[in-house]
VOGU-545164 format. One record per atom (N, C-alpha, C): residue number from 0; residue in three letters; atom name; z, x, y. Coordinates in steps of 0.1 Angstrom, whole numbers. Example, Ala and Ser with C-alpha at 12.3 -4.5 7.8 and 13.67 -1.06 7.14 Angstrom:
<pts>
{0,'ALA','N',{78,132,-57}}
{0,'ALA','CA',{78,123,-45}}
{0,'ALA','C',{78,132,-33}}
{1,'SER','N',{71,128,-22}}
{1,'SER','CA',{71,137,-11}}
{1,'SER','C',{79,129,0}}
</pts>
This chain:
<pts>
{0,'MET','N',{-51,-105,74}}
{0,'MET','CA',{-49,-97,62}}
{0,'MET','C',{-33,-97,58}}
{1,'ARG','N',{-32,-101,45}}
{1,'ARG','CA',{-19,-100,39}}
{1,'ARG','C',{-16,-88,33}}
{2,'ILE','N',{-4,-82,37}}
{2,'ILE','CA',{-1,-69,32}}
{2,'ILE','C',{14,-68,26}}
{3,'LEU','N',{14,-60,16}}
{3,'LEU','CA',{27,-58,9}}
{3,'LEU','C',{31,-42,11}}
{4,'LEU','N',{43,-39,14}}
{4,'LEU','CA',{47,-26,17}}
{4,'LEU','C',{56,-21,5}}
{5,'ALA','N',{52,-10,-1}}
{5,'ALA','CA',{59,-5,-12}}
{5,'ALA','C',{64,10,-10}}
{6,'ASP','N',{76,11,-7}}
{6,'ASP','CA',{82,25,-4}}
{6,'ASP','C',{96,25,-7}}
{7,'ASP','N',{101,35,-13}}
{7,'ASP','CA',{115,34,-17}}
{7,'ASP','C',{125,37,-5}}
{8,'GLN','N',{120,41,6}}
{8,'GLN','CA',{128,43,18}}
{8,'GLN','C',{127,31,28}}
{9,'VAL','N',{139,24,30}}
{9,'VAL','CA',{139,12,38}}
{9,'VAL','C',{134,16,52}}
{10,'GLN','N',{137,28,58}}
{10,'GLN','CA',{134,32,70}}
{10,'GLN','C',{118,32,71}}
{11,'VAL','N',{112,38,61}}
{11,'VAL','CA',{97,38,61}}
{11,'VAL','C',{90,23,61}}
{12,'ARG','N',{96,15,53}}
{12,'ARG','CA',{91,2,52}}
{12,'ARG','C',{94,-6,66}}
{13,'SER','N',{105,-3,73}}
{13,'SER','CA',{107,-10,85}}
{13,'SER','C',{99,-5,96}}
{14,'ALA','N',{95,9,95}}
{14,'ALA','CA',{86,15,106}}
{14,'ALA','C',{71,9,104}}
{15,'LEU','N',{68,8,91}}
{15,'LEU','CA',{55,3,88}}
{15,'LEU','C',{54,-12,92}}
{16,'ARG','N',{63,-20,90}}
{16,'ARG','CA',{64,-34,94}}
{16,'ARG','C',{63,-35,109}}
{17,'LEU','N',{71,-27,117}}
{17,'LEU','CA',{71,-28,131}}
{17,'LEU','C',{56,-24,136}}
{18,'LEU','N',{50,-14,131}}
{18,'LEU','CA',{37,-10,134}}
{18,'LEU','C',{26,-21,131}}
{19,'LEU','N',{27,-26,119}}
{19,'LEU','CA',{16,-36,115}}
{19,'LEU','C',{18,-49,123}}
{20,'GLU','N',{30,-53,125}}
{20,'GLU','CA',{32,-67,130}}
{20,'GLU','C',{28,-68,145}}
{21,'GLN','N',{24,-57,151}}
{21,'GLN','CA',{18,-57,165}}
{21,'GLN','C',{4,-62,165}}
{22,'TYR','N',{-1,-65,154}}
{22,'TYR','CA',{-16,-70,153}}
{22,'TYR','C',{-16,-83,147}}
{23,'PRO','N',{-22,-94,154}}
{23,'PRO','CA',{-21,-107,149}}
{23,'PRO','C',{-30,-110,137}}
{24,'ASP','N',{-39,-100,134}}
{24,'ASP','CA',{-47,-101,122}}
{24,'ASP','C',{-41,-96,110}}
{25,'LEU','N',{-29,-90,110}}
{25,'LEU','CA',{-22,-83,100}}
{25,'LEU','C',{-8,-90,98}}
{26,'SER','N',{-5,-94,85}}
{26,'SER','CA',{7,-100,82}}
{26,'SER','C',{14,-93,70}}
{27,'VAL','N',{26,-88,73}}
{27,'VAL','CA',{33,-82,61}}
{27,'VAL','C',{41,-93,54}}
{28,'ILE','N',{37,-96,42}}
{28,'ILE','CA',{42,-107,34}}
{28,'ILE','C',{53,-103,24}}
{29,'GLY','N',{56,-91,23}}
{29,'GLY','CA',{66,-87,14}}
{29,'GLY','C',{69,-72,14}}
{30,'GLU','N',{80,-68,7}}
{30,'GLU','CA',{83,-54,5}}
{30,'GLU','C',{89,-51,-8}}
{31,'ALA','N',{88,-39,-13}}
{31,'ALA','CA',{92,-35,-25}}
{31,'ALA','C',{98,-20,-24}}
{32,'GLY','N',{109,-17,-31}}
{32,'GLY','CA',{114,-4,-32}}
{32,'GLY','C',{111,3,-44}}
{33,'GLU','N',{105,-3,-53}}
{33,'GLU','CA',{103,4,-67}}
{33,'GLU','C',{91,-5,-73}}
{34,'ALA','N',{86,2,-84}}
{34,'ALA','CA',{74,-4,-91}}
{34,'ALA','C',{75,-19,-96}}
{35,'THR','N',{87,-21,-102}}
{35,'THR','CA',{90,-34,-108}}
{35,'THR','C',{90,-45,-97}}
{36,'GLY','N',{96,-42,-86}}
{36,'GLY','CA',{97,-51,-75}}
{36,'GLY','C',{82,-53,-70}}
{37,'LEU','N',{75,-43,-68}}
{37,'LEU','CA',{61,-45,-63}}
{37,'LEU','C',{53,-54,-73}}
{38,'ILE','N',{54,-51,-86}}
{38,'ILE','CA',{47,-60,-95}}
{38,'ILE','C',{51,-75,-95}}
{39,'SER','N',{65,-77,-93}}
{39,'SER','CA',{70,-91,-91}}
{39,'SER','C',{64,-97,-79}}
{40,'GLN','N',{63,-90,-68}}
{40,'GLN','CA',{58,-95,-56}}
{40,'GLN','C',{42,-99,-57}}
{41,'VAL','N',{35,-90,-65}}
{41,'VAL','CA',{21,-93,-67}}
{41,'VAL','C',{19,-105,-76}}
{42,'GLN','N',{29,-107,-87}}
{42,'GLN','CA',{28,-117,-96}}
{42,'GLN','C',{30,-131,-89}}
{43,'MET','N',{37,-131,-77}}
{43,'MET','CA',{40,-144,-71}}
{43,'MET','C',{28,-148,-63}}
{44,'GLY','N',{18,-140,-61}}
{44,'GLY','CA',{6,-144,-55}}
{44,'GLY','C',{-2,-131,-50}}
{45,'CYS','N',{-14,-131,-52}}
{45,'CYS','CA',{-22,-120,-49}}
{45,'CYS','C',{-22,-118,-34}}
{46,'THR','N',{-21,-105,-29}}
{46,'THR','CA',{-22,-101,-15}}
{46,'THR','C',{-35,-95,-13}}
{47,'ASP','N',{-38,-91,-1}}
{47,'ASP','CA',{-51,-84,2}}
{47,'ASP','C',{-50,-69,0}}
{48,'LEU','N',{-38,-63,5}}
{48,'LEU','CA',{-36,-48,5}}
{48,'LEU','C',{-21,-45,3}}
{49,'VAL','N',{-21,-34,-4}}
{49,'VAL','CA',{-8,-27,-6}}
{49,'VAL','C',{-8,-14,-1}}
{50,'LEU','N',{3,-12,8}}
{50,'LEU','CA',{6,2,13}}
{50,'LEU','C',{15,8,4}}
{51,'LEU','N',{11,18,-5}}
{51,'LEU','CA',{18,22,-17}}
{51,'LEU','C',{23,36,-15}}
{52,'ASP','N',{36,38,-14}}
{52,'ASP','CA',{41,51,-14}}
{52,'ASP','C',{38,59,-27}}
{53,'TRP','N',{31,69,-27}}
{53,'TRP','CA',{26,76,-38}}
{53,'TRP','C',{38,82,-48}}
{54,'GLU','N',{49,83,-44}}
{54,'GLU','CA',{61,87,-51}}
{54,'GLU','C',{70,75,-54}}
{55,'LEU','N',{65,63,-53}}
{55,'LEU','CA',{73,51,-56}}
{55,'LEU','C',{78,51,-71}}
{56,'PRO','N',{92,50,-72}}
{56,'PRO','CA',{98,51,-85}}
{56,'PRO','C',{95,40,-95}}
{57,'GLY','N',{95,41,-107}}
{57,'GLY','CA',{94,32,-116}}
{57,'GLY','C',{83,32,-128}}
{58,'LEU','N',{71,36,-123}}
{58,'LEU','CA',{60,38,-133}}
{58,'LEU','C',{52,50,-128}}
{59,'PRO','N',{44,55,-137}}
{59,'PRO','CA',{35,65,-134}}
{59,'PRO','C',{24,57,-125}}
{60,'MET','N',{19,63,-115}}
{60,'MET','CA',{9,58,-105}}
{60,'MET','C',{-3,52,-112}}
{61,'GLY','N',{-9,59,-122}}
{61,'GLY','CA',{-20,53,-129}}
{61,'GLY','C',{-18,40,-136}}
{62,'ASP','N',{-6,39,-142}}
{62,'ASP','CA',{-1,28,-149}}
{62,'ASP','C',{2,16,-139}}
{63,'LEU','N',{8,19,-128}}
{63,'LEU','CA',{11,10,-118}}
{63,'LEU','C',{-1,4,-112}}
{64,'LEU','N',{-12,13,-108}}
{64,'LEU','CA',{-24,8,-102}}
{64,'LEU','C',{-31,-1,-113}}
{65,'ALA','N',{-31,3,-125}}
{65,'ALA','CA',{-38,-5,-135}}
{65,'ALA','C',{-32,-19,-137}}
{66,'ARG','N',{-19,-19,-136}}
{66,'ARG','CA',{-12,-33,-138}}
{66,'ARG','C',{-15,-42,-125}}
{67,'LEU','N',{-15,-35,-113}}
{67,'LEU','CA',{-17,-42,-101}}
{67,'LEU','C',{-31,-48,-101}}
{68,'ARG','N',{-41,-41,-106}}
{68,'ARG','CA',{-55,-45,-107}}
{68,'ARG','C',{-56,-55,-117}}
{69,'GLN','N',{-49,-55,-128}}
{69,'GLN','CA',{-49,-65,-138}}
{69,'GLN','C',{-45,-79,-132}}
{70,'LEU','N',{-35,-78,-123}}
{70,'LEU','CA',{-29,-91,-118}}
{70,'LEU','C',{-38,-95,-107}}
{71,'CYS','N',{-44,-86,-99}}
{71,'CYS','CA',{-52,-90,-87}}
{71,'CYS','C',{-64,-81,-86}}
{72,'PRO','N',{-75,-84,-93}}
{72,'PRO','CA',{-86,-74,-93}}
{72,'PRO','C',{-92,-70,-80}}
{73,'ASP','N',{-91,-79,-69}}
{73,'ASP','CA',{-96,-75,-56}}
{73,'ASP','C',{-87,-69,-47}}
{74,'LEU','N',{-74,-66,-52}}
{74,'LEU','CA',{-64,-60,-44}}
{74,'LEU','C',{-69,-46,-39}}
{75,'MET','N',{-67,-43,-28}}
{75,'MET','CA',{-70,-30,-21}}
{75,'MET','C',{-56,-22,-20}}
{76,'VAL','N',{-57,-9,-23}}
{76,'VAL','CA',{-44,-1,-21}}
{76,'VAL','C',{-48,11,-13}}
{77,'ILE','N',{-38,14,-3}}
{77,'ILE','CA',{-38,26,5}}
{77,'ILE','C',{-27,33,0}}
{78,'ALA','N',{-29,45,-6}}
{78,'ALA','CA',{-17,54,-10}}
{78,'ALA','C',{-12,61,2}}
{79,'LEU','N',{2,63,2}}
{79,'LEU','CA',{7,70,13}}
{79,'LEU','C',{16,81,7}}
{80,'SER','N',{15,93,13}}
{80,'SER','CA',{24,104,8}}
{80,'SER','C',{26,113,19}}
{81,'GLY','N',{38,120,19}}
{81,'GLY','CA',{41,132,28}}
{81,'GLY','C',{34,145,22}}
{82,'ARG','N',{30,144,10}}
{82,'ARG','CA',{23,155,3}}
{82,'ARG','C',{8,154,4}}
{83,'GLY','N',{2,161,12}}
{83,'GLY','CA',{-12,160,14}}
{83,'GLY','C',{-21,163,1}}
{84,'GLU','N',{-15,171,-8}}
{84,'GLU','CA',{-21,174,-19}}
{84,'GLU','C',{-23,162,-29}}
{85,'ALA','N',{-15,152,-27}}
{85,'ALA','CA',{-16,139,-34}}
{85,'ALA','C',{-29,132,-32}}
{86,'HIS','N',{-36,135,-23}}
{86,'HIS','CA',{-47,128,-19}}
{86,'HIS','C',{-58,127,-31}}
{87,'ARG','N',{-62,138,-36}}
{87,'ARG','CA',{-71,138,-48}}
{87,'ARG','C',{-66,130,-59}}
{88,'SER','N',{-53,131,-63}}
{88,'SER','CA',{-49,124,-75}}
{88,'SER','C',{-48,109,-73}}
{89,'ALA','N',{-45,105,-60}}
{89,'ALA','CA',{-43,91,-57}}
{89,'ALA','C',{-57,85,-58}}
{90,'LEU','N',{-68,91,-53}}
{90,'LEU','CA',{-81,85,-54}}
{90,'LEU','C',{-86,86,-68}}
{91,'ALA','N',{-82,96,-76}}
{91,'ALA','CA',{-87,97,-90}}
{91,'ALA','C',{-82,86,-98}}
{92,'VAL','N',{-69,82,-96}}
{92,'VAL','CA',{-64,71,-105}}
{92,'VAL','C',{-66,57,-99}}
{93,'GLY','N',{-74,56,-88}}
{93,'GLY','CA',{-78,43,-85}}
{93,'GLY','C',{-73,38,-71}}
{94,'ALA','N',{-66,45,-63}}
{94,'ALA','CA',{-63,41,-49}}
{94,'ALA','C',{-77,40,-41}}
{95,'ASP','N',{-78,30,-31}}
{95,'ASP','CA',{-90,28,-24}}
{95,'ASP','C',{-90,38,-13}}
{96,'ALA','N',{-79,44,-8}}
{96,'ALA','CA',{-79,53,4}}
{96,'ALA','C',{-65,60,3}}
{97,'PHE','N',{-64,69,11}}
{97,'PHE','CA',{-51,78,12}}
{97,'PHE','C',{-49,82,26}}
{98,'VAL','N',{-36,80,30}}
{98,'VAL','CA',{-32,85,44}}
{98,'VAL','C',{-19,92,42}}
{99,'SER','N',{-19,104,48}}
{99,'SER','CA',{-7,113,48}}
{99,'SER','C',{3,107,57}}
{100,'LYS','N',{16,106,53}}
{100,'LYS','CA',{27,102,61}}
{100,'LYS','C',{28,110,74}}
{101,'GLY','N',{24,122,74}}
{101,'GLY','CA',{25,131,84}}
{101,'GLY','C',{14,129,96}}
{102,'GLU','N',{4,120,92}}
{102,'GLU','CA',{-6,117,103}}
{102,'GLU','C',{-1,108,113}}
{103,'PRO','N',{-8,107,125}}
{103,'PRO','CA',{-4,98,135}}
{103,'PRO','C',{-5,84,129}}
{104,'PRO','N',{2,73,135}}
{104,'PRO','CA',{0,60,130}}
{104,'PRO','C',{-14,55,132}}
{105,'GLU','N',{-21,60,140}}
{105,'GLU','CA',{-36,55,143}}
{105,'GLU','C',{-44,58,131}}
{106,'GLN','N',{-40,68,123}}
{106,'GLN','CA',{-48,71,110}}
{106,'GLN','C',{-46,59,100}}
{107,'LEU','N',{-34,55,99}}
{107,'LEU','CA',{-30,44,90}}
{107,'LEU','C',{-37,31,95}}
{108,'LEU','N',{-35,28,107}}
{108,'LEU','CA',{-42,16,113}}
{108,'LEU','C',{-57,16,111}}
{109,'SER','N',{-64,27,113}}
{109,'SER','CA',{-78,28,111}}
{109,'SER','C',{-81,24,96}}
{110,'ALA','N',{-73,31,87}}
{110,'ALA','CA',{-76,28,73}}
{110,'ALA','C',{-74,13,69}}
{111,'VAL','N',{-63,7,75}}
{111,'VAL','CA',{-60,-7,73}}
{111,'VAL','C',{-72,-15,79}}
{112,'HIS','N',{-75,-12,90}}
{112,'HIS','CA',{-86,-21,96}}
{112,'HIS','C',{-100,-19,90}}
{113,'SER','N',{-102,-8,84}}
{113,'SER','CA',{-114,-5,76}}
{113,'SER','C',{-115,-15,66}}
{114,'PHE','N',{-104,-20,60}}
{114,'PHE','CA',{-105,-30,49}}
{114,'PHE','C',{-105,-44,53}}
{115,'LEU','N',{-102,-46,66}}
{115,'LEU','CA',{-100,-60,72}}
{115,'LEU','C',{-112,-68,69}}
{116,'HIS','N',{-124,-64,72}}
{116,'HIS','CA',{-136,-72,70}}
{116,'HIS','C',{-140,-75,54}}
{117,'LYS','N',{-133,-67,46}}
{117,'LYS','CA',{-136,-70,32}}
{117,'LYS','C',{-128,-82,26}}
{118,'THR','N',{-119,-87,35}}
{118,'THR','CA',{-111,-98,31}}
{118,'THR','C',{-115,-111,36}}
{119,'ASP','N',{-125,-110,45}}
{119,'ASP','CA',{-130,-121,51}}
{119,'ASP','C',{-139,-130,42}}
</pts>
């Protein structure tokens, strides 16, 4: 599974990369720190999954998700936030799943792996 990381904090992207690269079936193919960079990454070629910081600067989340889906209709998105209350709004505007940044890493891995069979 090809994954893009989108978070404005370099440390978060690095931690996500280290976590995901432990699994041979997961490949981090790019990173973005803001919405425009994420769109540029997706324009270069569709990926399977985006791990998307729900507070990513640059565009309102609904607009960003609509643009990503326009570019890659089969793209899956897991929204990430330190604010648990963002869960409902993330799913309402089109995220496929939500994981709180406060949850143990196993929660994120479970969510990522739940999408793995959909890309085969």
